[in-house]
C-alpha beads as a LAMMPS data file, in Angstrom:
LAMMPS data file: protein, C-alpha beads

305 atoms
304 bonds

1 atom types
1 bond types

-500.0 500.0 xlo xhi
-500.0 500.0 ylo yhi
-500.0 500.0 zlo zhi

Masses

1 110.0

Atoms # bond

1 1 1 -112.532 -171.531 -122.565
2 1 1 -115.092 -170.739 -119.887
3 1 1 -118.548 -172.229 -120.331
4 1 1 -121.323 -170.207 -121.943
5 1 1 -123.101 -169.918 -118.595
6 1 1 -119.883 -168.612 -117.018
7 1 1 -119.425 -165.987 -119.751
8 1 1 -123.019 -164.811 -119.355
9 1 1 -122.706 -164.749 -115.562
10 1 1 -119.541 -162.676 -115.787
11 1 1 -121.401 -160.039 -117.809
12 1 1 -124.347 -159.993 -115.402
13 1 1 -122.114 -159.672 -112.353
14 1 1 -120.169 -156.780 -113.825
15 1 1 -123.408 -155.023 -114.764
16 1 1 -125.720 -155.754 -111.830
17 1 1 -123.640 -156.765 -108.824
18 1 1 -120.227 -155.088 -108.964
19 1 1 -121.717 -151.557 -108.810
20 1 1 -123.312 -152.588 -105.502
21 1 1 -119.934 -153.037 -103.839
22 1 1 -118.959 -149.425 -103.454
23 1 1 -118.866 -147.354 -100.237
24 1 1 -121.304 -144.830 -101.703
25 1 1 -124.059 -147.417 -102.195
26 1 1 -124.820 -147.662 -98.463
27 1 1 -124.525 -150.796 -96.354
28 1 1 -128.255 -151.197 -95.817
29 1 1 -128.868 -151.218 -99.560
30 1 1 -125.865 -153.495 -100.153
31 1 1 -127.201 -156.049 -97.683
32 1 1 -130.679 -155.932 -99.182
33 1 1 -129.390 -156.204 -102.753
34 1 1 -127.169 -159.181 -101.970
35 1 1 -129.982 -161.040 -100.206
36 1 1 -132.445 -160.281 -102.999
37 1 1 -130.125 -161.394 -105.796
38 1 1 -129.314 -164.695 -104.141
39 1 1 -132.958 -165.407 -103.314
40 1 1 -133.567 -165.616 -107.065
41 1 1 -131.818 -168.991 -106.932
42 1 1 -134.069 -171.731 -105.513
43 1 1 -132.787 -173.862 -102.672
44 1 1 -131.659 -177.291 -103.888
45 1 1 -133.819 -180.360 -103.372
46 1 1 -132.862 -182.888 -100.771
47 1 1 -131.724 -180.485 -98.045
48 1 1 -133.763 -179.669 -94.950
49 1 1 -133.380 -176.159 -93.542
50 1 1 -133.941 -175.386 -89.865
51 1 1 -133.539 -171.912 -88.379
52 1 1 -132.020 -172.688 -84.995
53 1 1 -129.229 -171.231 -82.818
54 1 1 -125.780 -172.792 -82.727
55 1 1 -124.080 -172.030 -79.446
56 1 1 -126.472 -169.141 -79.008
57 1 1 -125.660 -167.695 -82.469
58 1 1 -128.509 -167.467 -85.024
59 1 1 -127.968 -170.057 -87.743
60 1 1 -129.388 -172.147 -90.523
61 1 1 -128.913 -175.868 -90.048
62 1 1 -128.778 -177.468 -93.497
63 1 1 -129.199 -181.231 -93.341
64 1 1 -128.990 -183.365 -96.498
65 1 1 -131.592 -186.089 -96.845
66 1 1 -128.809 -188.692 -96.822
67 1 1 -127.821 -187.557 -93.331
68 1 1 -131.358 -187.014 -92.032
69 1 1 -132.589 -190.422 -93.173
70 1 1 -129.667 -192.186 -91.516
71 1 1 -131.042 -191.218 -88.118
72 1 1 -129.570 -189.203 -85.277
73 1 1 -128.354 -192.218 -83.303
74 1 1 -126.345 -193.543 -86.231
75 1 1 -124.845 -190.105 -86.868
76 1 1 -123.804 -189.419 -83.268
77 1 1 -120.197 -188.264 -83.377
78 1 1 -120.201 -187.859 -87.172
79 1 1 -118.425 -184.945 -88.803
80 1 1 -120.320 -181.697 -89.298
81 1 1 -119.453 -178.528 -91.200
82 1 1 -119.392 -175.032 -89.728
83 1 1 -119.727 -172.529 -92.583
84 1 1 -118.773 -168.846 -92.286
85 1 1 -120.196 -166.686 -95.076
86 1 1 -118.359 -163.921 -96.895
87 1 1 -119.252 -160.286 -97.433
88 1 1 -116.286 -158.288 -96.182
89 1 1 -117.546 -158.581 -92.579
90 1 1 -120.090 -155.848 -93.434
91 1 1 -122.645 -157.650 -95.619
92 1 1 -123.782 -161.234 -96.116
93 1 1 -126.084 -163.576 -94.226
94 1 1 -127.533 -167.087 -94.347
95 1 1 -130.059 -165.686 -96.828
96 1 1 -127.352 -164.508 -99.232
97 1 1 -125.285 -167.705 -98.983
98 1 1 -127.813 -170.376 -98.040
99 1 1 -128.404 -171.742 -101.531
100 1 1 -124.691 -172.320 -102.167
101 1 1 -124.067 -173.760 -98.710
102 1 1 -127.043 -176.098 -99.058
103 1 1 -125.484 -177.430 -102.260
104 1 1 -122.181 -177.927 -100.473
105 1 1 -123.943 -179.747 -97.632
106 1 1 -125.730 -182.030 -100.096
107 1 1 -122.612 -182.679 -102.192
108 1 1 -120.536 -183.497 -99.106
109 1 1 -123.341 -185.311 -97.221
110 1 1 -122.566 -183.213 -94.167
111 1 1 -124.871 -181.692 -91.594
112 1 1 -123.908 -178.036 -92.048
113 1 1 -124.350 -175.010 -89.815
114 1 1 -124.369 -171.608 -91.518
115 1 1 -124.164 -169.036 -88.754
116 1 1 -125.399 -165.440 -88.857
117 1 1 -122.453 -163.819 -87.117
118 1 1 -122.539 -160.135 -86.189
119 1 1 -121.446 -157.632 -88.837
120 1 1 -119.431 -154.414 -88.773
121 1 1 -119.592 -151.492 -88.370
122 1 1 -122.333 -152.128 -85.806
123 1 1 -120.191 -154.904 -84.348
124 1 1 -116.498 -154.546 -85.293
125 1 1 -113.803 -157.098 -84.527
126 1 1 -113.646 -159.294 -82.562
127 1 1 -117.452 -159.779 -82.624
128 1 1 -117.469 -162.104 -85.650
129 1 1 -114.677 -164.229 -84.193
130 1 1 -116.426 -164.430 -80.823
131 1 1 -119.606 -165.668 -82.526
132 1 1 -117.703 -168.226 -84.564
133 1 1 -115.987 -169.500 -81.411
134 1 1 -119.333 -169.904 -79.629
135 1 1 -120.658 -172.002 -82.493
136 1 1 -117.463 -174.044 -82.746
137 1 1 -117.405 -174.870 -79.041
138 1 1 -120.916 -176.266 -79.267
139 1 1 -120.296 -178.345 -82.389
140 1 1 -116.857 -179.635 -81.407
141 1 1 -118.270 -180.956 -78.126
142 1 1 -120.384 -183.340 -80.207
143 1 1 -117.825 -184.562 -82.742
144 1 1 -115.374 -183.597 -85.511
145 1 1 -115.885 -180.243 -87.236
146 1 1 -114.863 -179.194 -90.738
147 1 1 -114.585 -175.393 -90.949
148 1 1 -115.405 -173.745 -94.270
149 1 1 -115.851 -170.204 -95.500
150 1 1 -115.644 -167.859 -98.464
151 1 1 -113.939 -164.476 -98.829
152 1 1 -114.114 -162.735 -95.424
153 1 1 -115.635 -165.958 -94.100
154 1 1 -112.501 -167.726 -95.295
155 1 1 -110.363 -165.279 -93.359
156 1 1 -112.637 -165.720 -90.358
157 1 1 -112.222 -169.498 -90.698
158 1 1 -108.452 -169.047 -90.395
159 1 1 -108.762 -166.711 -87.409
160 1 1 -111.168 -169.170 -85.796
161 1 1 -108.786 -172.089 -86.305
162 1 1 -105.924 -170.123 -84.756
163 1 1 -108.109 -169.262 -81.759
164 1 1 -109.278 -172.866 -81.414
165 1 1 -105.688 -174.116 -81.303
166 1 1 -104.646 -171.358 -78.904
167 1 1 -107.504 -172.221 -76.536
168 1 1 -106.760 -175.956 -76.868
169 1 1 -110.234 -176.842 -78.085
170 1 1 -110.694 -180.006 -80.194
171 1 1 -108.810 -179.584 -83.457
172 1 1 -110.817 -178.968 -86.651
173 1 1 -110.834 -181.960 -88.958
174 1 1 -110.153 -179.852 -92.054
175 1 1 -110.392 -176.372 -93.560
176 1 1 -112.147 -175.506 -96.845
177 1 1 -111.573 -171.948 -98.077
178 1 1 -112.967 -170.138 -101.117
179 1 1 -110.859 -167.104 -102.070
180 1 1 -110.112 -166.257 -98.426
181 1 1 -109.629 -162.578 -97.609
182 1 1 -106.807 -162.978 -95.130
183 1 1 -104.879 -159.727 -95.609
184 1 1 -107.092 -156.743 -94.778
185 1 1 -104.220 -154.354 -95.462
186 1 1 -104.735 -155.334 -99.133
187 1 1 -100.994 -155.532 -99.790
188 1 1 -101.179 -158.288 -102.429
189 1 1 -100.042 -157.346 -105.945
190 1 1 -103.255 -158.725 -107.460
191 1 1 -105.246 -155.929 -105.806
192 1 1 -104.008 -153.604 -108.542
193 1 1 -102.848 -156.058 -111.208
194 1 1 -106.229 -157.791 -111.532
195 1 1 -108.491 -154.837 -110.790
196 1 1 -109.738 -154.626 -114.389
197 1 1 -110.257 -158.394 -114.603
198 1 1 -112.339 -158.769 -111.434
199 1 1 -116.128 -158.727 -112.014
200 1 1 -117.395 -158.716 -108.429
201 1 1 -115.244 -156.805 -105.942
202 1 1 -113.914 -153.245 -106.087
203 1 1 -110.731 -152.048 -104.431
204 1 1 -112.233 -149.029 -102.681
205 1 1 -114.931 -151.248 -101.190
206 1 1 -112.300 -153.601 -99.750
207 1 1 -110.498 -150.717 -98.053
208 1 1 -113.829 -149.469 -96.720
209 1 1 -114.851 -152.885 -95.380
210 1 1 -111.454 -153.451 -93.756
211 1 1 -111.711 -150.119 -91.944
212 1 1 -115.238 -150.877 -90.717
213 1 1 -114.266 -154.315 -89.404
214 1 1 -110.902 -153.464 -87.830
215 1 1 -112.056 -150.278 -86.134
216 1 1 -109.119 -148.976 -84.089
217 1 1 -107.157 -152.228 -84.340
218 1 1 -104.060 -152.766 -86.468
219 1 1 -104.848 -154.324 -89.847
220 1 1 -101.821 -156.617 -89.458
221 1 1 -103.222 -158.124 -86.251
222 1 1 -103.429 -161.891 -86.952
223 1 1 -107.018 -161.946 -85.654
224 1 1 -107.869 -159.328 -88.310
225 1 1 -105.512 -160.489 -91.082
226 1 1 -104.833 -164.182 -90.426
227 1 1 -102.267 -164.290 -93.205
228 1 1 -99.954 -163.385 -90.301
229 1 1 -101.162 -166.198 -88.037
230 1 1 -99.063 -169.056 -86.714
231 1 1 -100.065 -171.995 -88.914
232 1 1 -98.378 -174.649 -86.823
233 1 1 -100.738 -177.592 -86.232
234 1 1 -103.339 -176.343 -88.709
235 1 1 -105.438 -179.157 -90.222
236 1 1 -105.381 -180.242 -93.891
237 1 1 -106.613 -177.330 -95.974
238 1 1 -108.208 -176.921 -99.406
239 1 1 -108.040 -173.438 -100.952
240 1 1 -109.963 -172.630 -104.140
241 1 1 -109.330 -169.396 -106.041
242 1 1 -110.281 -167.902 -109.391
243 1 1 -107.515 -166.731 -111.691
244 1 1 -109.162 -163.366 -112.375
245 1 1 -109.809 -162.008 -108.901
246 1 1 -108.189 -159.153 -107.075
247 1 1 -107.737 -161.303 -103.954
248 1 1 -105.786 -163.933 -105.910
249 1 1 -102.539 -163.180 -104.057
250 1 1 -104.194 -163.725 -100.665
251 1 1 -104.736 -167.379 -101.562
252 1 1 -101.285 -167.839 -103.096
253 1 1 -99.432 -166.264 -100.164
254 1 1 -101.579 -168.166 -97.681
255 1 1 -100.789 -171.498 -99.326
256 1 1 -97.069 -170.672 -99.345
257 1 1 -97.011 -169.763 -95.661
258 1 1 -99.060 -172.788 -94.663
259 1 1 -96.741 -175.125 -96.573
260 1 1 -93.741 -173.483 -94.921
261 1 1 -95.356 -174.269 -91.550
262 1 1 -95.799 -177.908 -92.541
263 1 1 -99.531 -177.807 -93.252
264 1 1 -100.966 -180.211 -95.807
265 1 1 -102.524 -177.680 -98.190
266 1 1 -104.021 -177.913 -101.675
267 1 1 -104.335 -174.729 -103.755
268 1 1 -106.746 -175.164 -106.666
269 1 1 -106.806 -172.380 -109.238
270 1 1 -109.837 -172.210 -111.532
271 1 1 -109.007 -170.505 -114.856
272 1 1 -111.113 -167.516 -115.936
273 1 1 -113.102 -167.579 -112.689
274 1 1 -113.857 -164.663 -110.389
275 1 1 -114.298 -164.161 -106.656
276 1 1 -116.426 -166.924 -105.041
277 1 1 -117.668 -168.297 -108.365
278 1 1 -118.946 -171.292 -106.369
279 1 1 -122.094 -169.252 -105.685
280 1 1 -123.286 -170.282 -109.157
281 1 1 -123.129 -174.064 -108.698
282 1 1 -126.834 -174.346 -109.489
283 1 1 -126.178 -173.897 -113.207
284 1 1 -122.463 -173.318 -113.919
285 1 1 -120.223 -176.342 -114.631
286 1 1 -117.050 -174.717 -113.272
287 1 1 -118.756 -174.138 -109.921
288 1 1 -120.109 -177.694 -109.844
289 1 1 -116.587 -178.966 -110.483
290 1 1 -115.396 -176.957 -107.482
291 1 1 -118.091 -178.492 -105.256
292 1 1 -117.118 -181.965 -106.459
293 1 1 -113.538 -181.252 -105.418
294 1 1 -114.725 -180.104 -101.996
295 1 1 -116.762 -183.274 -101.544
296 1 1 -113.811 -185.496 -102.460
297 1 1 -111.549 -183.567 -100.079
298 1 1 -113.936 -183.722 -97.112
299 1 1 -114.594 -187.442 -97.652
300 1 1 -110.854 -188.087 -97.647
301 1 1 -110.393 -186.194 -94.380
302 1 1 -113.286 -188.041 -92.723
303 1 1 -111.789 -191.397 -93.694
304 1 1 -108.509 -190.373 -92.133
305 1 1 -110.357 -189.551 -88.923

Bonds

1 1 1 2
2 1 2 3
3 1 3 4
4 1 4 5
5 1 5 6
6 1 6 7
7 1 7 8
8 1 8 9
9 1 9 10
10 1 10 11
11 1 11 12
12 1 12 13
13 1 13 14
14 1 14 15
15 1 15 16
16 1 16 17
17 1 17 18
18 1 18 19
19 1 19 20
20 1 20 21
21 1 21 22
22 1 22 23
23 1 23 24
24 1 24 25
25 1 25 26
26 1 26 27
27 1 27 28
28 1 28 29
29 1 29 30
30 1 30 31
31 1 31 32
32 1 32 33
33 1 33 34
34 1 34 35
35 1 35 36
36 1 36 37
37 1 37 38
38 1 38 39
39 1 39 40
40 1 40 41
41 1 41 42
42 1 42 43
43 1 43 44
44 1 44 45
45 1 45 46
46 1 46 47
47 1 47 48
48 1 48 49
49 1 49 50
50 1 50 51
51 1 51 52
52 1 52 53
53 1 53 54
54 1 54 55
55 1 55 56
56 1 56 57
57 1 57 58
58 1 58 59
59 1 59 60
60 1 60 61
61 1 61 62
62 1 62 63
63 1 63 64
64 1 64 65
65 1 65 66
66 1 66 67
67 1 67 68
68 1 68 69
69 1 69 70
70 1 70 71
71 1 71 72
72 1 72 73
73 1 73 74
74 1 74 75
75 1 75 76
76 1 76 77
77 1 77 78
78 1 78 79
79 1 79 80
80 1 80 81
81 1 81 82
82 1 82 83
83 1 83 84
84 1 84 85
85 1 85 86
86 1 86 87
87 1 87 88
88 1 88 89
89 1 89 90
90 1 90 91
91 1 91 92
92 1 92 93
93 1 93 94
94 1 94 95
95 1 95 96
96 1 96 97
97 1 97 98
98 1 98 99
99 1 99 100
100 1 100 101
101 1 101 102
102 1 102 103
103 1 103 104
104 1 104 105
105 1 105 106
106 1 106 107
107 1 107 108
108 1 108 109
109 1 109 110
110 1 110 111
111 1 111 112
112 1 112 113
113 1 113 114
114 1 114 115
115 1 115 116
116 1 116 117
117 1 117 118
118 1 118 119
119 1 119 120
120 1 120 121
121 1 121 122
122 1 122 123
123 1 123 124
124 1 124 125
125 1 125 126
126 1 126 127
127 1 127 128
128 1 128 129
129 1 129 130
130 1 130 131
131 1 131 132
132 1 132 133
133 1 133 134
134 1 134 135
135 1 135 136
136 1 136 137
137 1 137 138
138 1 138 139
139 1 139 140
140 1 140 141
141 1 141 142
142 1 142 143
143 1 143 144
144 1 144 145
145 1 145 146
146 1 146 147
147 1 147 148
148 1 148 149
149 1 149 150
150 1 150 151
151 1 151 152
152 1 152 153
153 1 153 154
154 1 154 155
155 1 155 156
156 1 156 157
157 1 157 158
158 1 158 159
159 1 159 160
160 1 160 161
161 1 161 162
162 1 162 163
163 1 163 164
164 1 164 165
165 1 165 166
166 1 166 167
167 1 167 168
168 1 168 169
169 1 169 170
170 1 170 171
171 1 171 172
172 1 172 173
173 1 173 174
174 1 174 175
175 1 175 176
176 1 176 177
177 1 177 178
178 1 178 179
179 1 179 180
180 1 180 181
181 1 181 182
182 1 182 183
183 1 183 184
184 1 184 185
185 1 185 186
186 1 186 187
187 1 187 188
188 1 188 189
189 1 189 190
190 1 190 191
191 1 191 192
192 1 192 193
193 1 193 194
194 1 194 195
195 1 195 196
196 1 196 197
197 1 197 198
198 1 198 199
199 1 199 200
200 1 200 201
201 1 201 202
202 1 202 203
203 1 203 204
204 1 204 205
205 1 205 206
206 1 206 207
207 1 207 208
208 1 208 209
209 1 209 210
210 1 210 211
211 1 211 212
212 1 212 213
213 1 213 214
214 1 214 215
215 1 215 216
216 1 216 217
217 1 217 218
218 1 218 219
219 1 219 220
220 1 220 221
221 1 221 222
222 1 222 223
223 1 223 224
224 1 224 225
225 1 225 226
226 1 226 227
227 1 227 228
228 1 228 229
229 1 229 230
230 1 230 231
231 1 231 232
232 1 232 233
233 1 233 234
234 1 234 235
235 1 235 236
236 1 236 237
237 1 237 238
238 1 238 239
239 1 239 240
240 1 240 241
241 1 241 242
242 1 242 243
243 1 243 244
244 1 244 245
245 1 245 246
246 1 246 247
247 1 247 248
248 1 248 249
249 1 249 250
250 1 250 251
251 1 251 252
252 1 252 253
253 1 253 254
254 1 254 255
255 1 255 256
256 1 256 257
257 1 257 258
258 1 258 259
259 1 259 260
260 1 260 261
261 1 261 262
262 1 262 263
263 1 263 264
264 1 264 265
265 1 265 266
266 1 266 267
267 1 267 268
268 1 268 269
269 1 269 270
270 1 270 271
271 1 271 272
272 1 272 273
273 1 273 274
274 1 274 275
275 1 275 276
276 1 276 277
277 1 277 278
278 1 278 279
279 1 279 280
280 1 280 281
281 1 281 282
282 1 282 283
283 1 283 284
284 1 284 285
285 1 285 286
286 1 286 287
287 1 287 288
288 1 288 289
289 1 289 290
290 1 290 291
291 1 291 292
292 1 292 293
293 1 293 294
294 1 294 295
295 1 295 296
296 1 296 297
297 1 297 298
298 1 298 299
299 1 299 300
300 1 300 301
301 1 301 302
302 1 302 303
303 1 303 304
304 1 304 305
């Protein structure tokens, strides 16, 4: 059974947040609402936040005290995390995701860059991918990079990795994906089968967001829907997904295709959880368990070099 805090959160999300994700609500109001709701959660102790560009892209640099106190000289060449936030490519920002990402940074003891990539429809594809590539080039020139992202940011993480390999940049050390939205055509069976069980996303909003991001491009384009990417040479990957979400099949199909390509991939399903439940790690045990798994995974990949 889900924890009491999870059951209460599910009710609050269905009541207060899910109605926000509808095309009729207006993107400006959606962005404001998402930022406001997440700002209710205080930033965790032990993480220093700097607002500073990463490869020319606006970003929050979230540095755990354990990394900061070790000194820059000692950490030269150490792994860092590049985090790409979710929001259907149309909403989301460091403000909306900073609290969760700061907790991930602290749990993993990783200097973490949360970039503020450009959003659609003002900046449709490939703007987000171009921004992510700029940030990655800068970070990978300094040492190993772990790429992480949730929802659309998870899909963007996959598209970024494919572009990195295609351009023969230094390989990512690992991928960490929370409920990645990697099929913008929304062809997965869970889109309809789990529609009544999902407490955050709505189907019509996903179609709307996909249209805004893709513009005139084909939704099956691997840069848009990286479920269709070539996964050869992809790094070890951790995928976390909730059992109740409408994007469940994106994670399952992604894991299957990555395994078929020879990728070392772990798919972790969290029972009774919804889309990007990790946002509630400040008080929800299921989300804290997910962050513990991420920390163990990233430590393992760093040890392997």
